[in-house]
HTML snippet that shows the backbone in 3Dmol.js (N, CA, C, O; Angstrom):
<script src="https://3Dmol.org/build/3Dmol-min.js"></script>
<div id="view" style="width:600px;height:400px;position:relative"></div>
<script>
const pdb = `
ATOM      1  N   MET A   1       0.849  -1.165   0.000  1.00  0.00           N
ATOM      2  CA  MET A   1       0.000   0.000   0.000  1.00  0.00           C
ATOM      3  C   MET A   1       0.899   1.235   0.000  1.00  0.00           C
ATOM      4  O   MET A   1       1.900   1.281   0.715  1.00  0.00           O
ATOM      5  N   LEU A   2       0.542   2.223  -0.797  1.00  0.00           N
ATOM      6  CA  LEU A   2       1.249   3.498  -0.826  1.00  0.00           C
ATOM      7  C   LEU A   2       0.320   4.576  -0.284  1.00  0.00           C
ATOM      8  O   LEU A   2      -0.825   4.699  -0.719  1.00  0.00           O
ATOM      9  N   THR A   3       0.823   5.353   0.667  1.00  0.00           N
ATOM     10  CA  THR A   3       0.052   6.429   1.268  1.00  0.00           C
ATOM     11  C   THR A   3       0.858   7.710   1.168  1.00  0.00           C
ATOM     12  O   THR A   3       2.047   7.719   1.487  1.00  0.00           O
ATOM     13  N   ARG A   4       0.227   8.798   0.727  1.00  0.00           N
ATOM     14  CA  ARG A   4       0.927  10.076   0.606  1.00  0.00           C
ATOM     15  C   ARG A   4       0.721  10.934   1.847  1.00  0.00           C
ATOM     16  O   ARG A   4      -0.334  10.910   2.481  1.00  0.00           O
ATOM     17  N   GLU A   5       1.763  11.691   2.172  1.00  0.00           N
ATOM     18  CA  GLU A   5       1.712  12.649   3.284  1.00  0.00           C
ATOM     19  C   GLU A   5       2.456  13.902   2.823  1.00  0.00           C
ATOM     20  O   GLU A   5       3.607  13.820   2.394  1.00  0.00           O
ATOM     21  N   TRP A   6       1.795  15.070   2.912  1.00  0.00           N
ATOM     22  CA  TRP A   6       2.422  16.310   2.479  1.00  0.00           C
ATOM     23  C   TRP A   6       3.537  16.701   3.443  1.00  0.00           C
ATOM     24  O   TRP A   6       3.346  16.672   4.658  1.00  0.00           O
ATOM     25  N   SER A   7       4.691  17.064   2.910  1.00  0.00           N
ATOM     26  CA  SER A   7       5.814  17.534   3.725  1.00  0.00           C
ATOM     27  C   SER A   7       6.064  19.000   3.415  1.00  0.00           C
ATOM     28  O   SER A   7       6.540  19.343   2.333  1.00  0.00           O
ATOM     29  N   ASP A   8       5.738  19.862   4.373  1.00  0.00           N
ATOM     30  CA  ASP A   8       6.007  21.287   4.153  1.00  0.00           C
ATOM     31  C   ASP A   8       7.505  21.565   4.191  1.00  0.00           C
ATOM     32  O   ASP A   8       7.963  22.532   3.583  1.00  0.00           O
ATOM     33  N   TRP A   9       8.279  20.738   4.894  1.00  0.00           N
ATOM     34  CA  TRP A   9       9.737  20.897   4.934  1.00  0.00           C
ATOM     35  C   TRP A   9      10.356  20.649   3.569  1.00  0.00           C
ATOM     36  O   TRP A   9      11.332  21.298   3.192  1.00  0.00           O
ATOM     37  N   ARG A  10       9.783  19.706   2.834  1.00  0.00           N
ATOM     38  CA  ARG A  10      10.344  19.337   1.525  1.00  0.00           C
ATOM     39  C   ARG A  10       9.534  19.882   0.357  1.00  0.00           C
ATOM     40  O   ARG A  10       9.906  19.707  -0.803  1.00  0.00           O
ATOM     41  N   ASN A  11       8.417  20.549   0.674  1.00  0.00           N
ATOM     42  CA  ASN A  11       7.535  21.108  -0.343  1.00  0.00           C
ATOM     43  C   ASN A  11       7.155  20.039  -1.377  1.00  0.00           C
ATOM     44  O   ASN A  11       7.215  20.270  -2.585  1.00  0.00           O
ATOM     45  N   GLY A  12       6.766  18.868  -0.870  1.00  0.00           N
ATOM     46  CA  GLY A  12       6.366  17.782  -1.751  1.00  0.00           C
ATOM     47  C   GLY A  12       5.764  16.647  -0.951  1.00  0.00           C
ATOM     48  O   GLY A  12       5.702  16.699   0.277  1.00  0.00           O
ATOM     49  N   TRP A  13       5.323  15.627  -1.656  1.00  0.00           N
ATOM     50  CA  TRP A  13       4.708  14.468  -1.019  1.00  0.00           C
ATOM     51  C   TRP A  13       5.761  13.475  -0.568  1.00  0.00           C
ATOM     52  O   TRP A  13       6.704  13.180  -1.303  1.00  0.00           O
ATOM     53  N   MET A  14       5.599  12.963   0.636  1.00  0.00           N
ATOM     54  CA  MET A  14       6.346  11.803   1.102  1.00  0.00           C
ATOM     55  C   MET A  14       5.402  10.621   0.916  1.00  0.00           C
ATOM     56  O   MET A  14       4.246  10.667   1.337  1.00  0.00           O
ATOM     57  N   VAL A  15       5.888   9.591   0.302  1.00  0.00           N
ATOM     58  CA  VAL A  15       5.084   8.394   0.072  1.00  0.00           C
ATOM     59  C   VAL A  15       5.532   7.332   1.072  1.00  0.00           C
ATOM     60  O   VAL A  15       6.717   7.015   1.174  1.00  0.00           O
ATOM     61  N   TRP A  16       4.571   6.795   1.798  1.00  0.00           N
ATOM     62  CA  TRP A  16       4.831   5.750   2.790  1.00  0.00           C
ATOM     63  C   TRP A  16       4.513   4.395   2.186  1.00  0.00           C
ATOM     64  O   TRP A  16       3.439   4.200   1.616  1.00  0.00           O
ATOM     65  N   LEU A  17       5.450   3.456   2.309  1.00  0.00           N
ATOM     66  CA  LEU A  17       5.181   2.057   1.988  1.00  0.00           C
ATOM     67  C   LEU A  17       4.580   1.446   3.243  1.00  0.00           C
ATOM     68  O   LEU A  17       5.189   1.498   4.311  1.00  0.00           O
ATOM     69  N   GLN A  18       3.401   0.871   3.126  1.00  0.00           N
ATOM     70  CA  GLN A  18       2.724   0.341   4.306  1.00  0.00           C
ATOM     71  C   GLN A  18       2.223  -1.069   4.052  1.00  0.00           C
ATOM     72  O   GLN A  18       1.946  -1.460   2.919  1.00  0.00           O
ATOM     73  N   SER A  19       2.116  -1.812   5.127  1.00  0.00           N
ATOM     74  CA  SER A  19       1.534  -3.156   5.100  1.00  0.00           C
ATOM     75  C   SER A  19       2.281  -4.090   4.153  1.00  0.00           C
ATOM     76  O   SER A  19       1.667  -4.894   3.452  1.00  0.00           O
ATOM     77  N   VAL A  20       3.599  -3.981   4.135  1.00  0.00           N
ATOM     78  CA  VAL A  20       4.406  -4.875   3.316  1.00  0.00           C
ATOM     79  C   VAL A  20       4.784  -6.087   4.163  1.00  0.00           C
ATOM     80  O   VAL A  20       5.351  -5.951   5.247  1.00  0.00           O
ATOM     81  N   TYR A  21       4.465  -7.250   3.659  1.00  0.00           N
ATOM     82  CA  TYR A  21       4.823  -8.483   4.349  1.00  0.00           C
ATOM     83  C   TYR A  21       5.103  -9.541   3.299  1.00  0.00           C
ATOM     84  O   TYR A  21       4.295  -9.772   2.400  1.00  0.00           O
ATOM     85  N   VAL A  22       6.256 -10.179   3.422  1.00  0.00           N
ATOM     86  CA  VAL A  22       6.617 -11.272   2.521  1.00  0.00           C
ATOM     87  C   VAL A  22       6.669 -12.550   3.356  1.00  0.00           C
ATOM     88  O   VAL A  22       7.412 -12.626   4.334  1.00  0.00           O
ATOM     89  N   ARG A  23       5.897 -13.531   2.978  1.00  0.00           N
ATOM     90  CA  ARG A  23       5.875 -14.801   3.708  1.00  0.00           C
ATOM     91  C   ARG A  23       7.255 -15.451   3.678  1.00  0.00           C
ATOM     92  O   ARG A  23       7.988 -15.341   2.695  1.00  0.00           O
ATOM     93  N   LYS A  24       7.591 -16.127   4.767  1.00  0.00           N
ATOM     94  CA  LYS A  24       8.927 -16.706   4.933  1.00  0.00           C
ATOM     95  C   LYS A  24       9.425 -17.521   3.743  1.00  0.00           C
ATOM     96  O   LYS A  24      10.579 -17.353   3.348  1.00  0.00           O
ATOM     97  N   PRO A  25       8.616 -18.390   3.159  1.00  0.00           N
ATOM     98  CA  PRO A  25       9.152 -19.195   2.051  1.00  0.00           C
ATOM     99  C   PRO A  25       9.584 -18.363   0.838  1.00  0.00           C
ATOM    100  O   PRO A  25      10.335 -18.840  -0.013  1.00  0.00           O
ATOM    101  N   HIS A  26       9.105 -17.115   0.767  1.00  0.00           N
ATOM    102  CA  HIS A  26       9.385 -16.270  -0.396  1.00  0.00           C
ATOM    103  C   HIS A  26      10.426 -15.184  -0.122  1.00  0.00           C
ATOM    104  O   HIS A  26      10.758 -14.395  -1.007  1.00  0.00           O
ATOM    105  N   ARG A  27      10.929 -15.150   1.092  1.00  0.00           N
ATOM    106  CA  ARG A  27      11.928 -14.143   1.436  1.00  0.00           C
ATOM    107  C   ARG A  27      13.272 -14.474   0.804  1.00  0.00           C
ATOM    108  O   ARG A  27      13.561 -15.628   0.489  1.00  0.00           O
ATOM    109  N   ARG A  28      14.091 -13.435   0.625  1.00  0.00           N
ATOM    110  CA  ARG A  28      15.435 -13.561   0.032  1.00  0.00           C
ATOM    111  C   ARG A  28      15.367 -14.015  -1.429  1.00  0.00           C
ATOM    112  O   ARG A  28      16.307 -14.612  -1.954  1.00  0.00           O
ATOM    113  N   ARG A  29      14.235 -13.719  -2.071  1.00  0.00           N
ATOM    114  CA  ARG A  29      14.067 -14.065  -3.483  1.00  0.00           C
ATOM    115  C   ARG A  29      13.764 -12.843  -4.333  1.00  0.00           C
ATOM    116  O   ARG A  29      13.433 -12.974  -5.512  1.00  0.00           O
ATOM    117  N   GLY A  30      13.874 -11.661  -3.751  1.00  0.00           N
ATOM    118  CA  GLY A  30      13.658 -10.431  -4.516  1.00  0.00           C
ATOM    119  C   GLY A  30      12.227  -9.939  -4.570  1.00  0.00           C
ATOM    120  O   GLY A  30      11.914  -9.021  -5.328  1.00  0.00           O
ATOM    121  N   VAL A  31      11.346 -10.543  -3.769  1.00  0.00           N
ATOM    122  CA  VAL A  31       9.939 -10.137  -3.792  1.00  0.00           C
ATOM    123  C   VAL A  31       9.790  -8.681  -3.342  1.00  0.00           C
ATOM    124  O   VAL A  31       9.148  -7.885  -4.027  1.00  0.00           O
ATOM    125  N   PHE A  32      10.378  -8.330  -2.198  1.00  0.00           N
ATOM    126  CA  PHE A  32      10.270  -6.952  -1.724  1.00  0.00           C
ATOM    127  C   PHE A  32      10.952  -5.996  -2.703  1.00  0.00           C
ATOM    128  O   PHE A  32      10.418  -4.925  -2.992  1.00  0.00           O
ATOM    129  N   ARG A  33      12.101  -6.366  -3.205  1.00  0.00           N
ATOM    130  CA  ARG A  33      12.813  -5.505  -4.159  1.00  0.00           C
ATOM    131  C   ARG A  33      11.936  -5.227  -5.381  1.00  0.00           C
ATOM    132  O   ARG A  33      11.894  -4.095  -5.862  1.00  0.00           O
ATOM    133  N   ASP A  34      11.244  -6.232  -5.881  1.00  0.00           N
ATOM    134  CA  ASP A  34      10.356  -6.040  -7.032  1.00  0.00           C
ATOM    135  C   ASP A  34       9.195  -5.110  -6.695  1.00  0.00           C
ATOM    136  O   ASP A  34       8.839  -4.240  -7.490  1.00  0.00           O
ATOM    137  N   LEU A  35       8.604  -5.298  -5.510  1.00  0.00           N
ATOM    138  CA  LEU A  35       7.521  -4.402  -5.082  1.00  0.00           C
ATOM    139  C   LEU A  35       8.030  -2.967  -4.953  1.00  0.00           C
ATOM    140  O   LEU A  35       7.365  -2.022  -5.379  1.00  0.00           O
ATOM    141  N   LEU A  36       9.216  -2.814  -4.359  1.00  0.00           N
ATOM    142  CA  LEU A  36       9.805  -1.487  -4.183  1.00  0.00           C
ATOM    143  C   LEU A  36      10.099  -0.852  -5.535  1.00  0.00           C
ATOM    144  O   LEU A  36       9.826   0.332  -5.734  1.00  0.00           O
ATOM    145  N   THR A  37      10.648  -1.616  -6.459  1.00  0.00           N
ATOM    146  CA  THR A  37      10.951  -1.089  -7.797  1.00  0.00           C
ATOM    147  C   THR A  37       9.696  -0.549  -8.462  1.00  0.00           C
ATOM    148  O   THR A  37       9.719   0.528  -9.058  1.00  0.00           O
ATOM    149  N   CYS A  38       8.602  -1.292  -8.363  1.00  0.00           N
ATOM    150  CA  CYS A  38       7.325  -0.846  -8.934  1.00  0.00           C
ATOM    151  C   CYS A  38       6.850   0.447  -8.272  1.00  0.00           C
ATOM    152  O   CYS A  38       6.429   1.381  -8.955  1.00  0.00           O
ATOM    153  N   ALA A  39       6.919   0.498  -6.947  1.00  0.00           N
ATOM    154  CA  ALA A  39       6.493   1.696  -6.211  1.00  0.00           C
ATOM    155  C   ALA A  39       7.369   2.899  -6.573  1.00  0.00           C
ATOM    156  O   ALA A  39       6.861   4.001  -6.774  1.00  0.00           O
ATOM    157  N   LEU A  40       8.684   2.684  -6.654  1.00  0.00           N
ATOM    158  CA  LEU A  40       9.590   3.787  -6.984  1.00  0.00           C
ATOM    159  C   LEU A  40       9.365   4.299  -8.402  1.00  0.00           C
ATOM    160  O   LEU A  40       9.485   5.499  -8.650  1.00  0.00           O
ATOM    161  N   GLU A  41       9.045   3.419  -9.324  1.00  0.00           N
ATOM    162  CA  GLU A  41       8.734   3.853 -10.688  1.00  0.00           C
ATOM    163  C   GLU A  41       7.535   4.787 -10.677  1.00  0.00           C
ATOM    164  O   GLU A  41       7.531   5.808 -11.364  1.00  0.00           O
ATOM    165  N   GLN A  42       6.513   4.434  -9.893  1.00  0.00           N
ATOM    166  CA  GLN A  42       5.328   5.292  -9.788  1.00  0.00           C
ATOM    167  C   GLN A  42       5.690   6.642  -9.175  1.00  0.00           C
ATOM    168  O   GLN A  42       5.244   7.686  -9.650  1.00  0.00           O
ATOM    169  N   CYS A  43       6.500   6.615  -8.118  1.00  0.00           N
ATOM    170  CA  CYS A  43       6.876   7.853  -7.434  1.00  0.00           C
ATOM    171  C   CYS A  43       7.745   8.736  -8.320  1.00  0.00           C
ATOM    172  O   CYS A  43       7.554   9.952  -8.371  1.00  0.00           O
ATOM    173  N   ARG A  44       8.692   8.130  -9.013  1.00  0.00           N
ATOM    174  CA  ARG A  44       9.609   8.909  -9.857  1.00  0.00           C
ATOM    175  C   ARG A  44       8.927   9.479 -11.095  1.00  0.00           C
ATOM    176  O   ARG A  44       9.449  10.405 -11.716  1.00  0.00           O
ATOM    177  N   SER A  45       7.774   8.938 -11.460  1.00  0.00           N
ATOM    178  CA  SER A  45       7.056   9.453 -12.619  1.00  0.00           C
ATOM    179  C   SER A  45       6.360  10.778 -12.300  1.00  0.00           C
ATOM    180  O   SER A  45       5.837  11.436 -13.199  1.00  0.00           O
ATOM    181  N   ARG A  46       6.353  11.166 -11.039  1.00  0.00           N
ATOM    182  CA  ARG A  46       5.717  12.407 -10.597  1.00  0.00           C
ATOM    183  C   ARG A  46       6.787  13.399 -10.155  1.00  0.00           C
ATOM    184  O   ARG A  46       7.816  13.004  -9.607  1.00  0.00           O
ATOM    185  N   THR A  47       6.551  14.649 -10.388  1.00  0.00           N
ATOM    186  CA  THR A  47       7.523  15.676  -9.984  1.00  0.00           C
ATOM    187  C   THR A  47       7.270  16.198  -8.577  1.00  0.00           C
ATOM    188  O   THR A  47       8.088  16.943  -8.037  1.00  0.00           O
ATOM    189  N   ASP A  48       6.135  15.811  -7.971  1.00  0.00           N
ATOM    190  CA  ASP A  48       5.786  16.352  -6.658  1.00  0.00           C
ATOM    191  C   ASP A  48       6.059  15.381  -5.511  1.00  0.00           C
ATOM    192  O   ASP A  48       5.663  15.653  -4.378  1.00  0.00           O
ATOM    193  N   VAL A  49       6.721  14.260  -5.774  1.00  0.00           N
ATOM    194  CA  VAL A  49       7.076  13.305  -4.719  1.00  0.00           C
ATOM    195  C   VAL A  49       8.511  13.580  -4.280  1.00  0.00           C
ATOM    196  O   VAL A  49       9.444  13.531  -5.082  1.00  0.00           O
ATOM    197  N   ALA A  50       8.666  13.870  -2.986  1.00  0.00           N
ATOM    198  CA  ALA A  50       9.979  14.245  -2.444  1.00  0.00           C
ATOM    199  C   ALA A  50      10.761  13.052  -1.906  1.00  0.00           C
ATOM    200  O   ALA A  50      11.988  13.108  -1.826  1.00  0.00           O
ATOM    201  N   GLY A  51      10.069  11.968  -1.535  1.00  0.00           N
ATOM    202  CA  GLY A  51      10.775  10.826  -0.967  1.00  0.00           C
ATOM    203  C   GLY A  51       9.833   9.704  -0.594  1.00  0.00           C
ATOM    204  O   GLY A  51       8.612   9.831  -0.677  1.00  0.00           O
ATOM    205  N   VAL A  52      10.439   8.595  -0.180  1.00  0.00           N
ATOM    206  CA  VAL A  52       9.690   7.401   0.204  1.00  0.00           C
ATOM    207  C   VAL A  52      10.136   6.997   1.603  1.00  0.00           C
ATOM    208  O   VAL A  52      11.325   7.015   1.920  1.00  0.00           O
ATOM    209  N   ARG A  53       9.171   6.636   2.425  1.00  0.00           N
ATOM    210  CA  ARG A  53       9.456   6.219   3.806  1.00  0.00           C
ATOM    211  C   ARG A  53       8.741   4.912   4.110  1.00  0.00           C
ATOM    212  O   ARG A  53       7.819   4.501   3.405  1.00  0.00           O
ATOM    213  N   LEU A  54       9.201   4.266   5.195  1.00  0.00           N
ATOM    214  CA  LEU A  54       8.509   3.091   5.718  1.00  0.00           C
ATOM    215  C   LEU A  54       8.817   2.960   7.195  1.00  0.00           C
ATOM    216  O   LEU A  54       9.800   3.511   7.690  1.00  0.00           O
ATOM    217  N   TYR A  55       7.969   2.229   7.891  1.00  0.00           N
ATOM    218  CA  TYR A  55       8.189   1.902   9.294  1.00  0.00           C
ATOM    219  C   TYR A  55       8.925   0.575   9.371  1.00  0.00           C
ATOM    220  O   TYR A  55       8.733  -0.301   8.528  1.00  0.00           O
ATOM    221  N   VAL A  56       9.767   0.430  10.385  1.00  0.00           N
ATOM    222  CA  VAL A  56      10.411  -0.852  10.638  1.00  0.00           C
ATOM    223  C   VAL A  56      10.558  -1.018  12.146  1.00  0.00           C
ATOM    224  O   VAL A  56      10.906  -0.071  12.851  1.00  0.00           O
ATOM    225  N   GLU A  57      10.296  -2.204  12.625  1.00  0.00           N
ATOM    226  CA  GLU A  57      10.430  -2.489  14.056  1.00  0.00           C
ATOM    227  C   GLU A  57      11.875  -2.313  14.500  1.00  0.00           C
ATOM    228  O   GLU A  57      12.801  -2.671  13.772  1.00  0.00           O
ATOM    229  N   HIS A  58      12.069  -1.757  15.703  1.00  0.00           N
ATOM    230  CA  HIS A  58      13.413  -1.550  16.251  1.00  0.00           C
ATOM    231  C   HIS A  58      14.218  -2.842  16.300  1.00  0.00           C
ATOM    232  O   HIS A  58      15.425  -2.829  16.061  1.00  0.00           O
ATOM    233  N   ASN A  59      13.565  -3.949  16.603  1.00  0.00           N
ATOM    234  CA  ASN A  59      14.262  -5.226  16.792  1.00  0.00           C
ATOM    235  C   ASN A  59      14.368  -6.076  15.528  1.00  0.00           C
ATOM    236  O   ASN A  59      14.897  -7.186  15.578  1.00  0.00           O
ATOM    237  N   ASN A  60      13.878  -5.578  14.411  1.00  0.00           N
ATOM    238  CA  ASN A  60      13.889  -6.376  13.186  1.00  0.00           C
ATOM    239  C   ASN A  60      15.139  -6.040  12.359  1.00  0.00           C
ATOM    240  O   ASN A  60      15.071  -5.335  11.353  1.00  0.00           O
ATOM    241  N   ALA A  61      16.274  -6.568  12.817  1.00  0.00           N
ATOM    242  CA  ALA A  61      17.556  -6.283  12.172  1.00  0.00           C
ATOM    243  C   ALA A  61      17.606  -6.787  10.737  1.00  0.00           C
ATOM    244  O   ALA A  61      18.241  -6.167   9.884  1.00  0.00           O
ATOM    245  N   THR A  62      16.949  -7.898  10.465  1.00  0.00           N
ATOM    246  CA  THR A  62      16.950  -8.449   9.115  1.00  0.00           C
ATOM    247  C   THR A  62      16.274  -7.497   8.133  1.00  0.00           C
ATOM    248  O   THR A  62      16.807  -7.215   7.059  1.00  0.00           O
ATOM    249  N   ALA A  63      15.088  -7.003   8.513  1.00  0.00           N
ATOM    250  CA  ALA A  63      14.377  -6.055   7.652  1.00  0.00           C
ATOM    251  C   ALA A  63      15.178  -4.767   7.491  1.00  0.00           C
ATOM    252  O   ALA A  63      15.273  -4.226   6.389  1.00  0.00           O
ATOM    253  N   GLN A  64      15.754  -4.277   8.587  1.00  0.00           N
ATOM    254  CA  GLN A  64      16.549  -3.049   8.508  1.00  0.00           C
ATOM    255  C   GLN A  64      17.722  -3.210   7.545  1.00  0.00           C
ATOM    256  O   GLN A  64      18.015  -2.306   6.764  1.00  0.00           O
ATOM    257  N   ALA A  65      18.392  -4.361   7.600  1.00  0.00           N
ATOM    258  CA  ALA A  65      19.517  -4.614   6.694  1.00  0.00           C
ATOM    259  C   ALA A  65      19.036  -4.641   5.240  1.00  0.00           C
ATOM    260  O   ALA A  65      19.707  -4.116   4.352  1.00  0.00           O
ATOM    261  N   THR A  66      17.886  -5.247   5.004  1.00  0.00           N
ATOM    262  CA  THR A  66      17.323  -5.283   3.655  1.00  0.00           C
ATOM    263  C   THR A  66      17.043  -3.872   3.161  1.00  0.00           C
ATOM    264  O   THR A  66      17.412  -3.519   2.041  1.00  0.00           O
ATOM    265  N   TYR A  67      16.393  -3.066   3.991  1.00  0.00           N
ATOM    266  CA  TYR A  67      16.048  -1.696   3.585  1.00  0.00           C
ATOM    267  C   TYR A  67      17.307  -0.866   3.331  1.00  0.00           C
ATOM    268  O   TYR A  67      17.355  -0.101   2.368  1.00  0.00           O
ATOM    269  N   ARG A  68      18.312  -1.006   4.173  1.00  0.00           N
ATOM    270  CA  ARG A  68      19.569  -0.273   3.962  1.00  0.00           C
ATOM    271  C   ARG A  68      20.229  -0.696   2.650  1.00  0.00           C
ATOM    272  O   ARG A  68      20.721   0.142   1.894  1.00  0.00           O
ATOM    273  N   ARG A  69      20.232  -1.981   2.394  1.00  0.00           N
ATOM    274  CA  ARG A  69      20.823  -2.492   1.156  1.00  0.00           C
ATOM    275  C   ARG A  69      20.121  -1.905  -0.074  1.00  0.00           C
ATOM    276  O   ARG A  69      20.734  -1.752  -1.130  1.00  0.00           O
ATOM    277  N   LEU A  70      18.848  -1.583   0.068  1.00  0.00           N
ATOM    278  CA  LEU A  70      18.070  -1.027  -1.036  1.00  0.00           C
ATOM    279  C   LEU A  70      18.071   0.500  -1.050  1.00  0.00           C
ATOM    280  O   LEU A  70      17.361   1.114  -1.847  1.00  0.00           O
ATOM    281  N   GLY A  71      18.870   1.120  -0.166  1.00  0.00           N
ATOM    282  CA  GLY A  71      19.048   2.572  -0.214  1.00  0.00           C
ATOM    283  C   GLY A  71      18.361   3.383   0.854  1.00  0.00           C
ATOM    284  O   GLY A  71      18.527   4.602   0.892  1.00  0.00           O
ATOM    285  N   PHE A  72      17.585   2.747   1.736  1.00  0.00           N
ATOM    286  CA  PHE A  72      16.925   3.476   2.813  1.00  0.00           C
ATOM    287  C   PHE A  72      17.933   3.826   3.903  1.00  0.00           C
ATOM    288  O   PHE A  72      18.919   3.114   4.095  1.00  0.00           O
ATOM    289  N   ALA A  73      17.684   4.921   4.613  1.00  0.00           N
ATOM    290  CA  ALA A  73      18.545   5.346   5.713  1.00  0.00           C
ATOM    291  C   ALA A  73      17.680   5.736   6.908  1.00  0.00           C
ATOM    292  O   ALA A  73      16.544   6.183   6.745  1.00  0.00           O
ATOM    293  N   ASP A  74      18.222   5.562   8.095  1.00  0.00           N
ATOM    294  CA  ASP A  74      17.545   5.967   9.323  1.00  0.00           C
ATOM    295  C   ASP A  74      17.541   7.490   9.377  1.00  0.00           C
ATOM    296  O   ASP A  74      18.598   8.119   9.317  1.00  0.00           O
ATOM    297  N   GLU A  75      16.353   8.084   9.491  1.00  0.00           N
ATOM    298  CA  GLU A  75      16.239   9.541   9.535  1.00  0.00           C
ATOM    299  C   GLU A  75      16.357  10.102  10.941  1.00  0.00           C
ATOM    300  O   GLU A  75      16.355  11.320  11.123  1.00  0.00           O
ATOM    301  N   GLY A  76      16.461   9.231  11.941  1.00  0.00           N
ATOM    302  CA  GLY A  76      16.646   9.710  13.303  1.00  0.00           C
ATOM    303  C   GLY A  76      15.364  10.053  14.037  1.00  0.00           C
ATOM    304  O   GLY A  76      15.412  10.638  15.120  1.00  0.00           O
ATOM    305  N   TYR A  77      14.210   9.700  13.467  1.00  0.00           N
ATOM    306  CA  TYR A  77      12.939   9.959  14.135  1.00  0.00           C
ATOM    307  C   TYR A  77      12.495   8.738  14.915  1.00  0.00           C
ATOM    308  O   TYR A  77      12.810   7.605  14.551  1.00  0.00           O
ATOM    309  N   GLN A  78      11.771   8.975  15.974  1.00  0.00           N
ATOM    310  CA  GLN A  78      11.130   7.901  16.717  1.00  0.00           C
ATOM    311  C   GLN A  78       9.627   8.104  16.599  1.00  0.00           C
ATOM    312  O   GLN A  78       9.137   9.210  16.825  1.00  0.00           O
ATOM    313  N   VAL A  79       8.901   7.074  16.257  1.00  0.00           N
ATOM    314  CA  VAL A  79       7.446   7.183  16.119  1.00  0.00           C
ATOM    315  C   VAL A  79       6.829   7.000  17.493  1.00  0.00           C
ATOM    316  O   VAL A  79       7.157   6.063  18.220  1.00  0.00           O
ATOM    317  N   MET A  80       5.936   7.906  17.833  1.00  0.00           N
ATOM    318  CA  MET A  80       5.203   7.839  19.100  1.00  0.00           C
ATOM    319  C   MET A  80       3.731   7.941  18.790  1.00  0.00           C
ATOM    320  O   MET A  80       3.346   8.567  17.803  1.00  0.00           O
ATOM    321  N   SER A  81       2.904   7.339  19.613  1.00  0.00           N
ATOM    322  CA  SER A  81       1.461   7.404  19.371  1.00  0.00           C
ATOM    323  C   SER A  81       0.714   7.532  20.693  1.00  0.00           C
ATOM    324  O   SER A  81       1.260   7.270  21.765  1.00  0.00           O
ATOM    325  N   LEU A  82      -0.520   7.934  20.591  1.00  0.00           N
ATOM    326  CA  LEU A  82      -1.409   8.073  21.734  1.00  0.00           C
ATOM    327  C   LEU A  82      -2.685   7.302  21.411  1.00  0.00           C
ATOM    328  O   LEU A  82      -3.407   7.662  20.482  1.00  0.00           O
ATOM    329  N   ALA A  83      -2.964   6.257  22.160  1.00  0.00           N
ATOM    330  CA  ALA A  83      -4.168   5.459  21.922  1.00  0.00           C
ATOM    331  C   ALA A  83      -5.383   6.216  22.410  1.00  0.00           C
ATOM    332  O   ALA A  83      -5.365   6.798  23.495  1.00  0.00           O
ATOM    333  N   LEU A  84      -6.429   6.210  21.624  1.00  0.00           N
ATOM    334  CA  LEU A  84      -7.661   6.942  21.966  1.00  0.00           C
ATOM    335  C   LEU A  84      -8.752   6.021  22.491  1.00  0.00           C
ATOM    336  O   LEU A  84      -9.839   6.489  22.829  1.00  0.00           O
ATOM    337  N   SER A  85      -8.490   4.748  22.566  1.00  0.00           N
ATOM    338  CA  SER A  85      -9.537   3.862  23.095  1.00  0.00           C
ATOM    339  C   SER A  85      -8.932   2.835  24.022  1.00  0.00           C
ATOM    340  O   SER A  85      -9.651   1.998  24.569  1.00  0.00           O
TER     341      SER A  85
END
`;
const viewer = $3Dmol.createViewer("view");
viewer.addModel(pdb, "pdb");
viewer.setStyle({}, {cartoon: {color: "spectrum"}});
viewer.zoomTo();
viewer.render();
</script>
């Protein structure tokens, strides 16, 4: 899933990759890379997209290594939330 969020700092849309999950038998076969390539093609076809982001669990070193290998970098933010129910 791709979700857009306006960034006034970057004067453009940040696109979030969300709900990405690759089942274990299909991991390390390029499935995520193919999905990312498709998403990046869509984003790069627009002039108003400033970047792509995703969430990753602090303890998921494998996913973090995959994302870094594909060009993602830690931006230094920590996500915090407030439950309303």
